[in-house]
C-alpha positions as CSV (number, residue, x, y, z in Angstrom):
1,M,-28.9,-59.9,25.5
2,S,-29.1,-58.2,22.1
3,A,-28.4,-54.6,21.3
4,T,-31.2,-52.1,21.9
5,L,-29.3,-49.0,20.7
6,L,-27.2,-48.1,17.7
7,V,-24.9,-45.1,18.0
8,L,-23.5,-43.8,14.7
9,V,-20.6,-41.4,15.3
10,K,-18.9,-39.1,12.8
11,H,-15.1,-39.4,13.2
12,A,-13.0,-36.7,14.8
13,L,-11.3,-33.8,12.8
14,P,-8.8,-34.9,10.2
15,V,-6.0,-33.1,8.5
16,L,-7.5,-31.9,5.2
17,D,-5.0,-32.9,2.6
18,A,-5.9,-31.9,-1.0
19,T,-3.2,-34.2,-2.4
20,K,-4.9,-37.3,-1.1
21,P,-8.4,-38.8,-1.3
22,A,-10.4,-38.2,1.8
23,K,-10.4,-41.9,2.6
24,E,-6.6,-41.6,3.3
25,W,-6.8,-38.6,5.6
26,Q,-5.3,-38.9,9.1
27,L,-6.6,-37.4,12.3
28,S,-5.3,-33.9,13.2
29,A,-3.9,-33.1,16.7
30,E,-7.3,-31.5,17.5
31,G,-9.0,-34.7,16.3
32,E,-6.9,-36.7,18.7
33,L,-8.1,-34.5,21.6
34,Q,-11.7,-34.6,20.3
35,S,-11.6,-38.4,20.3
36,R,-10.5,-38.6,23.9
37,R,-13.3,-36.2,24.9
38,L,-15.8,-38.2,22.8
39,A,-15.0,-41.3,24.9
40,G,-16.4,-39.5,27.9
41,R,-19.7,-38.9,26.1
42,L,-19.9,-42.5,24.9
43,R,-19.2,-43.9,28.4
44,A,-22.9,-43.6,29.1
45,F,-23.5,-46.4,26.5
46,V,-21.3,-49.0,28.2
47,P,-21.5,-52.0,27.9
48,L,-21.0,-51.6,24.2
49,R,-19.4,-53.1,21.1
50,L,-17.2,-50.7,19.2
51,V,-16.8,-51.0,15.4
52,A,-15.3,-48.6,12.9
53,S,-14.7,-47.7,9.3
54,P,-11.2,-48.8,8.3
55,E,-10.4,-45.3,6.9
56,P,-7.6,-43.8,9.0
57,K,-9.5,-40.9,10.4
58,A,-12.4,-43.1,11.7
59,L,-10.3,-46.0,12.8
60,R,-7.9,-43.8,14.8
61,T,-10.9,-42.0,16.4
62,A,-12.2,-45.4,17.4
63,E,-8.9,-46.6,18.7
64,L,-8.6,-43.6,21.0
65,V,-12.2,-44.0,22.2
66,G,-11.6,-47.7,22.7
67,A,-8.4,-47.1,24.7
68,E,-10.2,-44.7,27.0
69,L,-13.2,-47.1,27.5
70,G,-11.2,-50.3,27.6
71,V,-13.0,-51.7,24.6
72,R,-11.6,-53.5,21.6
73,V,-12.3,-52.0,18.1
74,S,-13.4,-54.1,15.2
75,P,-12.9,-52.4,11.8
76,I,-15.6,-53.2,9.2
77,D,-15.0,-52.4,5.6
78,G,-18.6,-51.7,4.8
79,L,-18.6,-48.8,7.2
80,R,-16.4,-46.6,5.0
81,E,-17.5,-43.3,3.6
82,F,-19.0,-42.7,0.2
83,D,-16.4,-43.6,-2.4
84,R,-15.1,-40.4,-4.0
85,P,-11.8,-39.5,-5.8
86,I,-9.4,-36.7,-4.9
87,L,-11.4,-33.5,-5.2
88,P,-10.1,-30.0,-5.5
89,H,-10.2,-28.1,-2.2
90,L,-13.7,-26.5,-2.1
91,S,-15.1,-23.8,0.1
92,K,-17.7,-25.1,2.6
93,P,-20.6,-23.7,0.5
94,D,-19.2,-25.2,-2.7
95,Y,-18.7,-28.6,-0.9
96,E,-22.2,-28.5,0.4
97,R,-23.6,-27.8,-3.0
98,A,-21.7,-30.7,-4.5
99,N,-22.7,-33.1,-1.8
100,A,-26.3,-32.0,-1.9
101,Q,-26.6,-33.9,-5.2
102,I,-25.9,-37.2,-3.5
103,F,-29.0,-36.7,-1.4
104,L,-31.2,-35.2,-4.1
105,D,-30.7,-38.1,-6.5
106,P,-29.4,-41.1,-4.5
107,S,-29.5,-43.4,-7.5
108,R,-27.0,-41.3,-9.5
109,R,-23.2,-41.5,-9.1
110,V,-22.4,-37.8,-8.5
111,L,-19.0,-37.4,-6.9
112,G,-17.3,-40.8,-7.2
113,N,-17.6,-44.5,-7.9
114,E,-20.8,-45.2,-6.0
115,S,-24.2,-43.6,-5.8
116,G,-25.8,-42.6,-2.5
117,Q,-28.1,-45.7,-2.8
118,E,-25.1,-48.0,-3.3
119,A,-23.3,-46.5,-0.3
120,L,-26.5,-46.8,1.8
121,D,-26.9,-50.5,0.8
122,R,-23.3,-51.3,1.6
123,F,-23.5,-49.5,4.9
124,S,-26.8,-51.0,5.9
125,T,-25.5,-54.5,5.2
126,A,-22.4,-53.8,7.4
127,I,-24.6,-52.5,10.3
128,E,-26.9,-55.5,10.1
129,T,-23.9,-57.9,10.2
130,A,-22.3,-56.0,13.1
131,L,-25.6,-56.1,15.0
132,A,-26.0,-59.8,14.4
133,G,-22.6,-60.3,16.1
134,T,-23.3,-58.1,19.1
135,D,-24.2,-59.3,22.5
136,A,-23.7,-55.8,24.1
137,Q,-26.6,-53.5,24.8
138,T,-25.2,-50.9,22.4
139,L,-23.4,-51.0,19.1
140,V,-21.3,-47.9,18.6
141,A,-20.0,-47.4,15.0
142,I,-17.5,-44.7,14.3
143,T,-17.9,-43.8,10.7
144,H,-18.6,-40.9,8.3
145,G,-21.2,-38.2,7.9
146,T,-22.7,-39.0,4.5
147,V,-23.4,-42.6,5.2
148,I,-24.7,-41.8,8.7
149,A,-27.1,-39.2,7.2
150,L,-28.3,-41.6,4.5
151,F,-28.9,-44.4,7.0
152,A,-30.7,-42.3,9.6
153,A,-32.9,-40.7,6.9
154,D,-33.7,-44.0,5.3
155,H,-35.2,-45.3,8.6
156,N,-36.8,-42.1,9.9
157,G,-38.0,-39.9,7.1
158,V,-35.7,-37.0,8.1
159,D,-34.0,-34.8,5.6
160,A,-30.7,-36.5,4.9
161,F,-29.0,-33.4,3.6
162,D,-30.1,-31.3,6.6
163,L,-28.8,-34.0,8.9
164,W,-25.5,-34.3,7.0
165,K,-24.9,-30.5,7.3
166,R,-25.5,-30.7,11.1
167,L,-23.0,-33.6,11.7
168,E,-19.8,-31.9,12.7
169,C,-16.8,-34.0,13.7
170,T,-17.6,-36.3,16.7
171,S,-21.4,-35.7,16.4
172,F,-23.5,-38.8,16.7
173,V,-27.0,-40.1,16.2
174,V,-28.7,-42.5,18.6
175,L,-31.1,-45.0,17.1
176,E,-33.4,-47.3,19.0
177,L,-33.6,-50.9,17.8
178,P,-35.1,-52.9,16.2
179,A,-36.8,-50.2,14.1
180,F,-33.7,-47.8,14.0
181,S,-36.0,-45.0,15.4
182,L,-34.1,-41.7,15.8
183,R,-33.9,-41.0,19.5
184,D,-31.3,-38.2,19.6
185,V,-28.8,-36.2,17.5
186,V,-25.8,-35.0,19.6
187,I,-23.8,-32.3,17.8
188,D,-20.1,-31.9,18.6
189,A,-20.0,-34.6,21.2
190,S,-16.4,-33.8,22.1
191,G,-17.4,-30.6,23.7
192,C,-15.2,-28.3,21.5
């Protein structure tokens, strides 16, 4: 059996630490609770293969989900978020304005060491590799909002920036394979 669904999950709530790059952020206590509740929503997709970004906030989310579902987690480097340096703490509107540039001009390096297109290419390769190694009906990837929005938009013609703004912690998109057709967007899957 090969996978028929791809579920891309945004990690649970991290501790926002302005002294570290986002790729080093850990889950908050609320994020730990969100992860356990998220597992209940993902139970509907069993049997599944669970993969995750190696960034601590995503990997810990996946570990907690995996423990609840009795599923092993495989970290995959290519599932990490858009590569960006330590940024000053920005208000939500200022952060949205800065991030909008990634979606408006995906070929340009806006906030870090990779363009939106480079991040999408890396992420797409990681997803294809994970799917090739999956014999479960569903591949669940716990990862990050920017790359999820870029990937879903690339395959479905939806507005990537609008989708990115909607993806709260533990939201997910469900894509039908093999065309990666958008079937559903579940906002706040942890029920907070």
